[in-house]
C-alpha positions as CSV (number, residue, x, y, z in Angstrom):
1,M,294.1,103.4,57.2
2,K,297.0,104.3,58.9
3,L,298.1,104.3,62.4
4,V,297.8,107.6,65.1
5,D,299.6,108.1,68.1
6,R,296.8,107.9,71.0
7,H,298.8,111.6,72.5
8,E,297.4,113.3,69.0
9,V,294.1,113.8,70.9
10,L,292.1,115.3,67.5
11,K,294.0,112.5,65.2
12,S,291.7,110.9,62.8
13,S,291.5,107.3,61.5
14,S,289.2,109.3,59.1
15,S,285.1,110.3,59.4
16,E,283.7,107.3,59.9
17,R,281.1,108.6,62.1
18,Y,278.5,110.2,60.2
19,L,275.2,113.0,61.2
20,G,272.2,112.7,60.4
21,A,272.3,115.6,57.7
22,N,274.3,116.0,54.5
23,I,277.5,117.9,52.9
24,F,276.0,121.0,52.9
25,K,276.3,121.5,56.6
26,S,279.3,121.6,56.4
27,I,280.1,123.9,53.8
28,L,277.4,125.9,53.6
29,F,278.2,129.8,54.7
30,Q,280.6,129.1,57.3
31,Q,283.8,130.0,56.0
32,P,285.3,131.7,59.1
33,L,287.0,134.7,58.8
34,N,290.7,134.1,57.2
35,L,293.6,135.4,59.4
36,A,296.9,136.0,57.2
37,S,299.7,134.5,58.7
38,S,302.4,136.6,60.4
39,E,305.8,135.1,61.8
40,P,306.2,134.3,65.4
41,S,307.9,137.5,67.2
42,K,309.5,136.8,70.8
43,L,308.9,140.1,71.8
44,L,305.4,139.9,71.2
45,L,303.3,138.4,73.9
46,L,299.9,138.3,71.6
47,L,300.7,138.1,68.0
48,R,298.1,140.7,65.9
49,Q,296.7,139.2,62.6
50,Q,294.8,141.3,60.1
51,N,291.4,139.9,59.0
52,I,290.9,139.8,54.7
53,R,287.1,138.9,54.7
54,T,284.3,140.7,56.2
55,P,282.3,139.8,58.8
56,W,278.6,141.0,57.5
57,W,276.3,139.2,56.3
58,D,277.1,140.6,53.2
59,G,277.7,137.8,50.4
60,S,281.3,138.4,50.5
61,V,281.9,134.8,49.5
62,I,280.6,135.6,46.4
63,Y,281.0,139.6,45.6
64,G,284.6,139.9,47.4
65,S,286.1,141.6,50.1
66,N,287.5,144.4,48.4
67,E,287.5,146.8,45.1
68,E,289.4,144.9,43.2
69,V,287.6,141.5,43.5
70,L,284.4,142.9,43.5
71,N,285.0,144.9,40.0
72,K,286.4,141.2,38.8
73,V,283.9,138.9,39.4
74,R,281.4,141.4,37.6
75,T,280.1,142.1,34.3
76,F,278.8,145.8,34.4
77,K,276.5,144.9,32.3
78,D,272.7,145.0,34.0
79,G,274.6,144.1,37.3
80,K,275.4,140.8,36.5
81,I,278.3,138.2,38.3
82,K,280.6,136.4,36.0
83,I,279.5,133.1,34.5
84,S,279.9,130.7,32.3
85,K,276.6,129.7,29.5
86,E,276.8,126.1,30.7
87,G,276.4,127.7,34.3
88,H,280.2,127.6,35.7
89,L,282.0,130.1,37.5
90,L,284.9,131.4,35.0
91,H,288.5,131.0,36.2
92,N,292.2,133.1,35.6
93,K,294.5,132.1,33.1
94,D,296.4,130.4,36.5
95,G,293.3,127.7,36.9
96,T,291.9,130.3,40.3
97,T,288.2,130.8,40.2
98,I,286.8,134.3,39.6
99,S,284.8,134.9,42.8
100,G,284.6,136.3,45.8
101,D,286.4,134.0,48.2
102,I,288.8,131.6,46.4
103,R,291.2,130.4,49.3
104,N,291.9,127.2,50.6
105,S,288.2,126.2,49.1
106,W,286.8,122.8,47.1
107,V,284.3,122.2,45.2
108,G,281.6,121.9,47.7
109,V,282.2,126.0,48.6
110,T,282.6,126.4,44.4
111,T,279.0,124.8,43.9
112,L,277.3,126.8,46.1
113,Q,279.0,129.8,44.9
114,T,278.1,129.2,41.2
115,L,274.1,129.0,42.8
116,F,274.1,131.9,44.2
117,V,276.1,133.9,41.2
118,L,272.7,132.0,39.7
119,E,270.5,133.7,42.0
120,H,271.9,137.2,42.2
121,N,271.2,137.3,38.3
122,A,267.9,136.3,37.9
123,V,267.4,138.9,41.2
124,C,269.1,141.3,38.2
125,D,266.9,139.9,35.7
126,T,263.5,140.4,38.2
127,L,264.7,144.0,38.9
128,K,265.3,145.2,35.7
129,K,261.9,143.7,34.6
130,H,260.0,145.8,37.0
131,Y,262.2,148.9,37.2
132,P,264.0,149.2,33.4
133,E,265.5,153.2,35.0
134,L,267.3,151.5,37.1
135,E,270.9,151.3,35.7
136,D,273.6,148.7,36.3
137,E,275.4,149.8,39.3
138,D,271.9,150.2,41.1
139,L,270.8,146.8,39.7
140,Y,274.0,145.6,41.2
141,R,273.4,147.1,44.5
142,H,269.7,145.4,44.9
143,A,270.8,142.3,44.0
144,R,273.9,141.8,46.2
145,L,271.5,143.3,49.3
146,V,268.7,140.7,48.1
147,T,270.9,137.7,47.4
148,S,272.9,138.5,50.6
149,A,269.8,138.4,53.2
150,V,268.3,135.2,50.9
151,I,271.8,133.4,52.5
152,A,271.9,135.1,56.0
153,K,267.7,134.0,56.2
154,I,268.7,130.2,55.1
155,H,271.1,130.5,56.9
156,T,269.0,131.5,60.3
157,I,265.6,129.1,59.4
158,D,266.7,126.8,57.1
159,W,270.2,125.7,57.9
160,T,270.7,126.0,61.7
161,V,267.5,123.8,62.7
162,E,269.2,121.4,61.0
163,L,272.2,121.6,62.7
164,L,270.5,122.0,66.0
165,K,267.6,119.7,65.3
166,T,265.4,120.6,68.0
167,D,261.1,122.3,68.1
168,T,262.7,124.6,71.1
169,L,265.5,125.8,68.6
170,L,263.4,125.8,65.3
171,A,260.9,128.2,67.4
172,G,263.9,130.5,68.5
173,M,265.7,130.8,64.6
174,H,262.4,131.8,63.5
175,A,261.7,134.6,66.2
176,N,264.8,135.8,65.2
177,W,264.0,136.7,61.8
178,Y,259.6,136.8,62.5
179,G,259.5,137.3,66.2
180,L,256.5,135.5,67.7
181,L,254.3,137.2,66.1
182,G,255.0,135.0,63.2
183,K,255.5,135.1,59.3
184,K,251.9,135.5,58.7
185,F,251.5,138.5,60.8
186,K,254.9,139.9,59.3
187,D,254.1,139.3,56.0
188,T,251.0,141.3,56.6
189,F,251.7,144.5,58.9
190,G,255.1,144.7,58.9
191,H,257.5,144.9,61.7
192,V,255.6,145.4,64.8
193,G,256.6,146.1,68.4
194,N,260.4,145.0,69.8
195,A,262.8,142.4,68.6
196,I,261.0,140.0,70.3
197,L,257.5,140.7,69.2
198,G,258.6,141.4,65.6
199,G,262.2,139.5,65.3
200,F,265.3,140.9,64.3
201,V,265.1,141.8,61.0
202,G,262.9,145.0,60.5
203,M,263.8,146.7,63.8
204,K,264.0,150.4,63.4
205,K,267.5,150.6,64.5
206,S,270.6,148.6,64.9
207,E,271.8,147.4,68.3
208,N,275.6,147.1,68.8
209,H,275.3,146.9,73.0
210,G,277.9,149.5,72.6
211,V,280.2,147.4,71.2
212,P,281.2,147.6,67.2
213,Y,280.6,144.4,65.8
214,S,283.0,141.6,64.8
215,L,282.8,138.1,64.5
216,T,285.2,137.9,67.3
217,E,287.7,134.9,68.2
218,E,285.7,132.7,70.3
219,F,283.4,132.3,66.9
220,A,285.8,131.6,64.9
221,T,286.8,129.0,67.4
222,V,283.7,126.9,67.8
223,Y,283.1,127.6,64.3
224,R,286.4,124.9,63.5
225,M,283.7,122.5,62.2
226,H,285.8,120.3,59.9
227,P,285.2,116.7,60.4
228,L,281.7,117.5,59.1
229,L,283.9,117.2,55.9
230,P,284.1,113.4,54.5
231,D,287.3,111.7,53.0
232,S,285.6,111.3,49.6
233,L,282.5,112.6,47.3
234,H,280.3,109.8,47.0
235,L,279.3,110.5,42.8
236,R,275.9,109.8,41.7
237,D,274.3,108.9,38.7
238,I,271.7,111.7,38.1
239,S,270.9,110.5,34.4
240,A,269.1,107.2,36.4
241,S,265.7,106.3,37.6
242,P,265.4,107.2,41.3
243,G,266.0,104.6,43.8
244,Q,264.4,103.8,47.0
245,N,263.6,107.1,48.7
246,K,264.8,108.9,45.8
247,S,268.1,108.1,46.0
248,P,270.5,108.0,43.1
249,P,272.7,104.7,42.5
250,L,276.0,105.5,43.0
251,I,279.0,106.1,40.1
252,K,282.4,106.2,42.3
253,E,284.2,107.3,45.0
254,I,286.3,110.6,44.7
255,P,289.0,111.1,47.3
256,M,288.7,114.7,48.4
257,N,292.3,115.1,47.4
258,D,291.1,115.8,43.7
259,L,288.2,118.0,45.0
260,I,290.0,121.1,46.8
261,G,291.8,123.9,45.2
262,L,293.3,124.1,41.6
263,K,292.3,119.9,40.3
264,G,289.2,120.2,42.5
265,E,287.9,123.2,40.1
266,K,289.1,120.7,36.9
267,T,287.0,118.3,38.4
268,L,283.8,120.0,39.3
269,L,284.3,120.9,35.4
270,E,284.2,117.2,34.7
271,I,281.3,116.6,37.1
272,G,279.2,119.0,36.5
273,V,277.1,121.6,39.2
274,A,273.7,119.2,39.3
275,K,275.7,116.4,39.8
276,Q,277.7,117.5,42.3
277,L,274.9,119.4,44.1
278,V,272.7,115.8,44.2
279,S,276.0,113.8,45.6
280,M,276.3,116.0,48.3
281,G,272.9,116.0,49.1
282,H,272.5,112.3,49.2
283,Q,276.0,112.1,51.6
284,A,275.6,112.3,55.1
285,C,278.9,114.6,57.0
286,G,280.9,113.6,59.9
287,A,280.3,113.8,63.2
288,L,282.1,116.5,65.5
289,E,284.0,113.9,67.7
290,L,287.1,112.9,68.3
291,W,289.4,111.0,66.2
292,N,287.2,111.6,63.5
293,Y,289.3,114.5,61.6
294,P,289.1,114.2,57.2
295,S,293.0,112.4,56.9
296,W,293.4,114.6,53.9
297,L,292.9,117.9,56.2
298,R,296.7,116.3,57.7
299,D,298.3,116.8,55.2
300,L,297.0,120.1,53.0
301,V,297.8,122.0,50.3
302,P,297.3,125.9,51.7
303,H,296.9,128.7,50.0
304,N,298.0,132.5,49.2
305,I,295.5,134.9,49.5
306,D,295.0,134.8,45.1
307,G,293.9,131.4,45.7
308,T,297.5,130.5,44.5
309,E,298.8,127.0,46.2
310,R,301.9,127.7,48.8
311,Y,305.1,124.6,48.3
312,E,304.4,123.8,52.1
313,H,302.1,121.3,53.7
314,V,300.1,122.1,56.9
315,D,298.7,119.5,59.2
316,L,295.3,121.7,59.9
317,A,294.2,119.6,63.1
318,A,297.4,120.8,64.8
319,L,297.3,124.2,63.3
320,E,294.0,124.9,65.0
321,I,294.7,124.3,68.2
322,Y,297.9,126.4,67.6
323,R,295.9,129.5,66.4
324,D,293.7,129.0,69.5
325,R,296.5,129.2,71.9
326,E,298.5,132.1,69.6
327,R,295.6,134.5,69.5
328,N,295.1,134.0,73.8
329,V,291.7,132.3,73.6
330,A,291.1,130.8,76.7
331,R,291.3,127.2,77.8
332,Y,287.9,125.1,77.8
333,N,287.0,125.4,81.7
334,Q,287.9,129.4,81.7
335,F,285.8,129.9,78.2
336,R,282.9,128.2,80.0
337,R,283.7,130.6,82.6
338,G,283.5,133.0,80.3
339,L,280.5,132.5,78.9
340,L,278.8,131.9,82.9
341,M,279.0,127.9,82.3
342,I,279.5,125.6,84.8
343,P,283.3,124.3,84.6
344,I,284.3,120.8,84.6
345,S,286.5,119.8,87.6
346,K,287.6,116.2,86.3
347,W,287.5,114.3,83.1
348,E,284.1,112.1,83.7
349,D,282.0,115.8,83.8
350,L,283.3,116.2,80.4
351,T,282.2,112.6,78.9
352,D,281.3,109.5,79.8
353,D,283.4,108.0,76.9
354,T,286.0,106.0,79.0
355,E,288.4,105.6,76.0
356,V,288.3,109.5,75.4
357,I,288.9,109.8,79.4
358,E,292.0,108.0,79.3
359,V,293.7,109.3,76.4
360,L,293.2,113.3,78.0
361,E,294.5,112.0,81.0
362,E,297.8,110.5,78.9
363,V,297.9,114.0,77.6
364,Y,296.5,116.4,80.1
365,G,297.0,114.7,83.4
366,D,295.0,115.3,86.3
367,D,294.9,119.7,85.5
368,V,291.5,120.0,83.5
369,E,292.3,123.7,83.3
370,E,295.2,122.7,80.4
371,L,292.0,121.5,78.5
372,D,292.4,122.9,75.2
373,V,289.1,124.5,73.9
374,L,288.9,122.8,70.5
375,V,289.3,119.2,72.4
376,G,286.6,120.3,75.0
377,L,284.2,121.1,72.2
378,M,285.1,118.2,70.4
379,A,284.3,115.5,73.4
380,E,281.9,117.0,75.1
381,K,278.8,115.3,75.8
382,K,275.9,116.6,73.3
383,I,272.1,117.6,73.4
384,K,269.9,115.6,72.3
385,G,269.4,116.6,68.1
386,F,272.3,118.4,68.6
387,A,275.3,118.2,66.2
388,I,277.5,120.6,68.2
389,S,278.4,120.9,72.1
390,E,276.6,122.7,74.4
391,T,279.6,125.5,74.8
392,A,279.5,126.1,71.4
393,F,276.0,126.2,70.9
394,T,275.9,129.3,74.1
395,I,278.2,131.3,71.7
396,F,276.0,130.3,68.1
397,L,273.4,131.7,70.4
398,L,274.7,135.0,70.5
399,M,275.8,135.4,67.3
400,A,273.4,134.8,65.8
401,S,271.2,137.2,66.9
402,R,273.8,139.7,66.7
403,R,274.7,139.3,63.2
404,L,271.1,140.1,62.0
405,E,270.5,143.1,65.0
406,A,274.0,144.6,64.3
407,D,273.1,145.3,60.9
408,R,271.7,148.3,59.6
409,F,271.2,146.6,56.5
410,F,268.4,143.7,58.5
411,T,267.0,146.4,60.7
412,S,266.6,149.8,59.8
413,N,267.6,150.0,56.0
414,Y,265.8,146.3,55.9
415,N,262.9,148.4,53.9
416,E,261.7,148.9,50.1
417,E,263.6,151.9,49.5
418,T,266.9,150.5,50.0
419,Y,265.8,147.0,48.5
420,T,263.0,147.8,46.2
421,K,259.9,146.5,46.8
422,K,260.6,143.5,44.3
423,G,263.8,142.8,46.0
424,L,262.0,142.7,49.9
425,E,259.2,140.5,47.9
426,W,262.1,137.8,46.5
427,V,263.8,137.4,50.2
428,N,260.2,137.4,52.0
429,T,258.9,134.5,50.2
430,T,262.7,132.6,50.3
431,E,261.9,130.2,53.1
432,S,265.1,127.6,52.4
433,L,267.5,126.6,50.0
434,K,265.3,123.9,48.5
435,D,263.7,127.2,46.8
436,V,266.4,128.7,45.9
437,I,267.9,125.0,44.0
438,D,264.3,124.8,42.3
439,R,264.5,128.1,40.7
440,H,267.8,127.4,38.9
441,Y,267.6,123.3,38.7
442,P,263.6,122.9,38.6
443,E,263.4,119.4,38.5
444,M,266.3,118.4,41.0
445,T,264.3,118.0,44.6
446,H,261.3,116.6,42.5
447,K,263.0,114.2,41.9
448,W,265.9,113.2,43.6
449,L,265.1,114.8,47.5
450,N,263.2,112.6,49.9
451,S,263.5,114.7,52.8
452,T,262.2,118.3,54.3
453,S,264.9,120.4,53.5
454,V,268.1,120.0,51.7
455,F,270.2,120.1,54.6
456,S,268.8,116.5,55.8
457,V,270.7,113.6,54.0
458,W,268.2,113.9,50.6
459,D,267.2,110.2,50.9
460,S,266.1,110.6,54.5
461,P,262.5,110.1,55.5
462,P,260.5,114.0,55.4
463,N,259.8,115.4,58.3
464,K,256.2,114.5,59.9
465,H,253.4,117.0,60.2
466,N,253.1,119.1,63.2
467,P,249.6,120.4,63.9
468,I,250.8,122.3,66.7
469,P,252.5,125.8,65.9
470,I,255.9,125.9,66.7
471,Y,255.8,128.3,69.4
472,F,253.5,125.8,70.9
473,R,255.6,123.0,71.3
474,V,256.4,121.5,74.3
475,P,260.2,120.8,74.5
476,N,261.2,117.0,74.5
């Protein structure tokens, strides 16, 4: 293991600390806005950069963010998206994937893109069966809305509650989707009352609070969660019989350098999507802490917009600090003040780790106001059950609601006219990523999943049954 300079606070000795969640947590639907690079200019105090991805929950990771990609992924038959007979994404002649978002990707993202292409096409089949009069374009548009809503719902009530594993957050995220009246009431009577009673989804009118919707720079900052990624993939043998707690035997470890970019696409074709899904499910993701940054991301080959590789390498850990400074994102204390949170006055307010305090003093001296926000987020003491810091959680809390309430396709247009009756039924009966996996790999979770959620490590114990309704549970 390569030794690192103690002054480089984010340098990693590889991902040695892990969470109780698996690698799915590190990849699902969390690609932040990819901002095109621009050369520094001494004439500009603040660089302006152009977004190339849409900020909406619109499934653009599958469908694309511009007309060229939107057309490229489509078959233009029965509303479907391109996929091989073997269940793999197709590739261009240069080896890049034919999918919505292929820049700076790895096989984990490709695997989930594949899963949701299957989901989209299955929705098309159902809609065509029940509405034979629908043309290709109508099938495509309805299926895209349904699939995007499934992604948003999984993110809200399945993924987030594993990232922030407390009963309070479980209740809060379900309230975002269903309201305090709950799922059974909403399924029976529809959306009733305001967002508190009926949830954001299905509101009569979208709400942006007078500010045009976007994913903010602050949101992109707290979403820099690359320590979740491992240094290697533990490839599992799914042809064997399950072991203790449904754990498959380990075949080998594959370095992440073999799983990224063009090389990764070739590797995934050899592994297969099913084996990749199970392997990711049974591997814990890294903890969001200092000195836990994946080594392979310190010498990364970045991609152009079309997914082709560049010549220069980047140190992503250093680049993330640079990007926040370049975009004028506030330092840690000012960041907290903007959220009406108490700033730190000394390093001991941030962490109890004496080694971290010593290094922070070496890097920043006694000036806590100079602390970079990303360093602070990784160093900050965590709330019990939280994978992220309280500071990051505050941004998450704001954006989790805003992403739903500002979007007309989750509010005023969340209806049968827009989605079709069968489309809404599809969304309303999908409660988790497990439901999606079960549709397309029917035996997988039965054989290999011991945990309750596919976002937990699959061989971990299932959640204990709690007879108390989630809205009446007393926080620990």
